[in-house]
N, C-alpha and C positions, 0 to 999 in steps of 0.2 A: 899150206893148202895142198890137199891131196889131188891126185889126177882126176880130172872130170868134174871138179867142184868149182863153181864160178865164184867170183869176188862178191863179198857181202854188199848188200844195198846201202846199209847205214855206215857212217864213218865211225870206226871204233877207236880212233886215236884220241885219247883223253885230252892231251894238251891243246889241241886245236879245236876241241868241241866244248869242253867244260868251261873254258875261259869265256867263250862267247855267251854261253847260257847264264853264267854268273853275272857277267856285265849287263846282260839284258834284264836279269832279275833285279839288280840294283837300280837300273834305270827306270824300270816300270814299277818299282816299289812292291813287288810280289804279286802284281795283277797282270793279267794278259790282256791284250788288245792294244789298239793304237793310242789310247788315252794315257798320258803320263800322270802319275799321282802327285809326285813332289818335284819333278823336274830333274832327276838324276841323283847321284850319290851325294849325301849330305843335304839334300833338298828339304827333308822334313825338319831338320834342325834350323835351317834358314827360315822356313815358314814360321816356326815358333818364335824365332827371334824377331821377325817382322810383326807378327800379330800381337804378341804379348809385351811389346815395347811401346804400344800406342793405347792411350786411354783418354777418351773424350768425356769430360764432365758434363752431365746432363743438367738442365736448369730445374732440377727437382731436389728440394731439401725437405725431408720429412721430419715433422716435429709434433709432439703431443701437447704443445703449449700454444694457444691461440695468440697470446701477446707475450713475447719474450721479456718485455719490460716489467710485466706483472709476475709471471711465473716462468722459470727456466724449463727447457725441455729436458726430460729425464729418461730418455731411451737408453737401453743397456745392450741388447743383442737382438737377433732375429734370424729369419730364414725366408727364402722365397717360396711362394705358394703357387703351384701350377694351376692357372686359370684357363679354362677353355673358352670362356666368353670374351676374353680380351687378349690381344697380342702383346700388350704391355705388361710388365711384371707387376705382380701383387705380392706384398710383403706382410709378414706377421712378425711383430716386434713386441718385446717386453720392456717394462720400465722399472724404475726404482721403487715406485709405489706398489708394485705387484700387479700391474694392469697389463693385459694382453690386448693388443690393438691390431687392426687390419688397415693397411694403407694401399690406396690405388694411385696411379700416376695422375688420373684426372683430378683428384682432390688430395692435396698434400696434408690434410688433416685426417685423423682417424675416421674410417667409415663406421666402425663400431668398436666399443671397448668392453672388456670383460675383466672384472676384478678376480684374478685367478689366485693370487697369494697375498699375504699380509706383509711381505718383505720383498726385497729386490729380486728380480728374475735374472738368473745367471745364464741360462741356456734355453733355447727354443728349438725343438726338432720336429720333423714331420715324417709320418709313416704313411706312404701312399701305396696301398695294396689294392688289388682288384676287389671292388665292392665296399671297401672300408677306407676311411681317411681319419687319422688320429693325430693329435698334437700332444707333444710331451714338453712340459715346462717344469723347471726346477729352480730351487733357491739353495741357500746354504744348509737348510735343515730338512727339506722335503721336496718331493716331485709328484706331479699329478698328470694323469692322462685324460685328455678331453676328446670327445667325439665331435667330428666336424661334418657338416653337410657338404657334399661335393657339388651340389647344384648352385647354391648361393654363397657358400663359403662361410657360414655362420657356425659358431661353436656353441655346444650345449651349455646351459646355465650351471649344471652340476657335473663334477668330474666323474669319470668311470671308476678310477682307482686312485688311491693315495699311497705313495711309497714313502714311508717315514725314514728319516736319517739318510736320505739319498740326495746328494748334491752333484751338480754338473752331469745330469743324466743324459744318455744318448742311446739311440736304437742301434741294434746290430744291422748288418747289411741285409739279412733275411727278414728283419723286422719281427723276429721271434722272441728275442730277449732284450733286456735293458740293463746297461751297466752304469753304475754311479759310484761316487766316492763318499766316504763317511769319515768320522773322526778316528784318531788313533791308527791311521794308516790302513784302513779297511777299504776293500773294493767289493761292492754288492752287485749281485746278478739277480734280476727279477724276470719273471715270465710276463711277456707283454699282453697275453690274452687274459690271464687271471689276476695279475698283479701280485702274485705270491713270491716270497723270497726263496730263491733256489740255492745260492751259494754265498759264502762270505770268505773272501780271500784276504788273509792277514799278512800285511807287509812286514818283513823283519826289520827291526831297528827303525821304526817309523818316527820315533821321537827326535831323531837327529836333524830333521828338516826344520827350517824356520816356520813360524806360524803363518806368515804370508804365503809361503810356497805350499803349505798344506791346504790352505783355503782355495788355491787355484789348481789343485790336482784334478786331472781329467783322465778318464779311462776310455779306451778305444778298442775295437775289435779288428782282427786280421781280416783280409779280404775273403777268406773262406769261413770266417766266424768260428774257427777252432782255437784261437789263442786270444788272450786279452793282455794289453799293455797298459800299465798305470804307473806313472812316476818312475820310469826306467826299470820296472820289474815285469818280467814276462811270465805269464801264467797259462796253464792248460786247465780249463774247467773240468776236464775228466779226472785230473789228479790235483784236487785243491789243497792237499795237505802241504805241499812244498812247491815253491816256484821253480820254473824251468831255469831261468837265468836272471841275474841282476846286472844290468849294464852299469858301467862306470859313468857317474854324473860329473861333468866338468862345470856345471852351472846349475843353480836352483831354478832357473827359468827355462822356458823353451818347451816344456811338456814333452810330448813324444807322440809319434804317429807311424803307422805302417805305410809302406809304399804300396799303392794300389795295384801295381803290375809287376813288382819284383819282391823277392824274399829279403827285404831290407827294412830296417827301422831307422827313422830319423829322430834323433834326440838332440835338440839345440843344433850345434854345427857338426855333430858326429853322425856318420852313416855306418850302421852295424849290420852284420850278416846274422840272420835269424836261423840259419841252418846249424849243423852240429858243432861247428867250431866257434861261432859267435865272435868273430874277429872284427876289428875295425877296418872297414873297407876304404874310406876316404874321409877327408876333413874339408868342410865347406865353411870358410871363415865368414862369408857374407850372411850366414844364418845363425850367427852367434846369439844365443839367448832369445831367439825369435820363435814365435808360434807359427806353425806351418799349416796351410790350407791348400789342398789339391783341387785342381779343376775337375770337371766331369770326366774328361778323357784320361786323366791321370798322367799326363806328360809334362805338366807345368805346375809348379807350386808357388804359392804366395807366402812370403815371410813378413811378419810385422811384429813390432814390440808393443805389447799390450799396455795401454795406459790405464791406471786405476788409482783410486784414492782410498785411504784408510782412515777410519774414525778412531782417533786417539783421545787422550785425556785433554788435549788442548784443541780439539776440533779436527776436521779433516786434514790429513797429511798428504800432500801431493808428492808422489814418487817421480822424480825427474830422472830419466834415463836418456842416454844418447840415442839419436835417430828415432825418437818416438813419434815424430810427425812425418813419417814416410812408410812406404811398403815396397818390397822388392819382389821381382819375379825371377825364378830360377828354373832352368831347364831340368826336369826330373829324369831325363835320360842320361845325359852326360854331366849334370850338375855344374853347368856353366851359368854365370850371371847373365841375365837378359836385360833388365832395366831396373832403375831405382827411381821411383816416383815420389817427389817431395810435395807435401801438402802444406796448407796454411795452418791446419789444426792438428791436434794430437789424435792418434788412432787408438780407438778402444776395441774394435772388433772388425773382422772382414769375413764376408761370406759371398759365395757365387751361386748362380742359378744353374739349372740342369743343362742348358744349351751353351754355356760358356760365353754368352753374349753380353751379360750384365755383371757388374761387380758392385756390391754395396759395401760402403765403408762407414762405420760409426765414428764420427768425429766429435771431439770434445773441444769446444770453443773457449778461448781465453780473452779476457779484457786487458787493458793496458797495465793493470796492477797485478796480473798473474792469477786472478781469481777465475774459477770455472764459470762459464756462461751456459752450461748445459750441454747435453749430448744430442746430436741430430744425426740423421742418416742421409748420405750423399750417394747418388748413383753415378756410375761411370760405364761407358760403353767400350767394350774391349775391341781392339783392332782398328779404331778410328781416332783421328786426331782432331783437336779443336781448331777453330778458325784462327787465322793469323792476327797479330796485334793490330795491324792496320785495319783489318775488317772490323775488329771490335771497336776501334776508335770511330770509324765511320758510322757504325750502328749507334754508338752512344751520341754522336752529334745529331743524327737524324731523330733520335728519340727526344733530345733536348729541344730541337726546333719544333717537333710536334707538340711537346708540352707547352712551349711558349705560345704557339698558335691557339691551343685549346684555352690557355689562360686569357688571352685577349678576347676570344669569342665568349668566354664565360662572363667577363666584365661587361661586354656590350649587351649580352643577353640578360644580365642582371638588371640593367637600367630599362631597356625596352625589349622584353622577351618576346612579346606577341609580334611586334613589328619585324624583328629579326626572322622569326619563323615565316611570316608572310613574305618577306623579302627573299628568303631561300626558295620558297615556292615559285615566286616570279622568275628567278634565275633559272630554275629547273624547267619551267614551262616555256621559257623564251619570251615572257611578257615584257613590254616596254617600260613598265613601272619599276623594275628592279633597280636600275641606276638612279632613278629619282628618289626612291626610298633610301638607298645607300647614301646619297648626297645629303638627304635630310637628316640622317642619323649622324653623319660626320660634321655637317655645318649647321643648317637650319636658319630660317629668317628670324629677325628680331621682333619681339612683341612689344617694343617700346611705343608709347602713344605720342611722343614728341616729334615723331617724323624723322628721328635721327637714323642714320644708316646702321643697319644691324650687321650680323656676321655675314661672311661671304656665303652666298647661296648659289647653287648651280642647278639650272632647270634644263632637263634634256630636251623638252619641246622647243625651247628658245633657239636651239642650235640645229633644228631640222632645216632641210633645203627649202621647203615652202615658206617658212617664216622669214628666212633670209631674203627671198624674192619680194615678199610683201613689204618689208621694211625699206628695201631699195626703191620700190614704186612710190611709197609715201614720201620719201625724201625728195624725189623728182617733182611730185605735185607741189610740195611746199616751196620749192625753188621757183616754180612757174608762177605761183600766186604773189610772190614778193615783188615790190616795186623795183624796176631796173635802176632808178636813180639811187635808191638806197644801196643796191649792190655796187654801183659805180663809186658811191661815196665810201663804202667800206673798202673798196679796192684802193681808192686814193689814200685813205688813212693808212 
């Protein structure tokens, strides 16, 4: 400090100032103000651990078969439909018969059906742009784009465009292009507005993959829609002649997907860097051969083993793989396991809604002989737990008691329905004839003409206070009229 210059007003010593600011930034989660966002350092990870380890099964199971004994449910995949008219989720799902159906929570049967294809639907995607709402459905040989009314959620009878040789089609994040797979290792890019084919990306050495793996190939766009990943091959649509990089595949299953918030690619259990070096960043054993689906915020991923059946020469062949009746949640920030949810049925597909509040699981039921009983859709509420076992047992006991009471009333009503209705009215209105009518239904006087005693009969009027006094007075009068000698004789006897 020079002569005549005062001391600075602010503290310039970094060790005593920066540490306090960094600690406060971590504590507040990057926000200013008295409100804490996650509760301190590591609070965001603990919040994800708490929320995505709890799944409450809702009492809704969607099926396109009214009677499972006659026809099995044949749903394949679907997506959530944003409905402004209802707070409950609305789903669009495809079936093996090529039917596109809409389901509401209020009615677990389809609200409407549309025969979209002649074969099984493999993917259903939704493009929600301002003023337009379109649905993309695809099979193994073609894809179609449908126009949907946003007011009532109905789909037009005829498709807008047909994309030939396009399988497992999906929209880009900007909803401007469509990516799909084709035979011989091809990846097709279409314009979503006109339906015209823009590019064909030819994968090198496509014949080395098994036929089953080629049929389940899926293409996906990067978060900025500048790159395309299909079956472990990274493409830049601006340079379609040669791929950018081909990642090593340690398994034929698991597909591949971009991380929504990081420059990373997840292929089965391997996490790769998509920058210049393309190195292996980490290995996640819990995601081995699993398909991954991210939530809307991109900080949690769902992993599941897709269950499927193949049609061979001897009929459908069931592919049994380990852990097929479960799904996992993994923290997408530090790649730590959150929870493993075991189900009673096999998992065919998983998709989430835009608010991360609901999770839909396509479950394939099995009977005692191992045969398929059809595919249904089950909803789970994220972040909530189901009731305890004791609560479930109490509810079941109460339901059984109610059913028994209803059966007894039905039997009584079947014999004397009108009298039961009239008796209920007497009880509700406080009339004195209700007990008499109930006693009559339970017992009743005998109609025999021989004067023999009939069944036990209860009369409410005979037990009133006035009748008791009248009977007592009559007994006293009878005693007065009798001869005293007779009374004395009876006493002597």
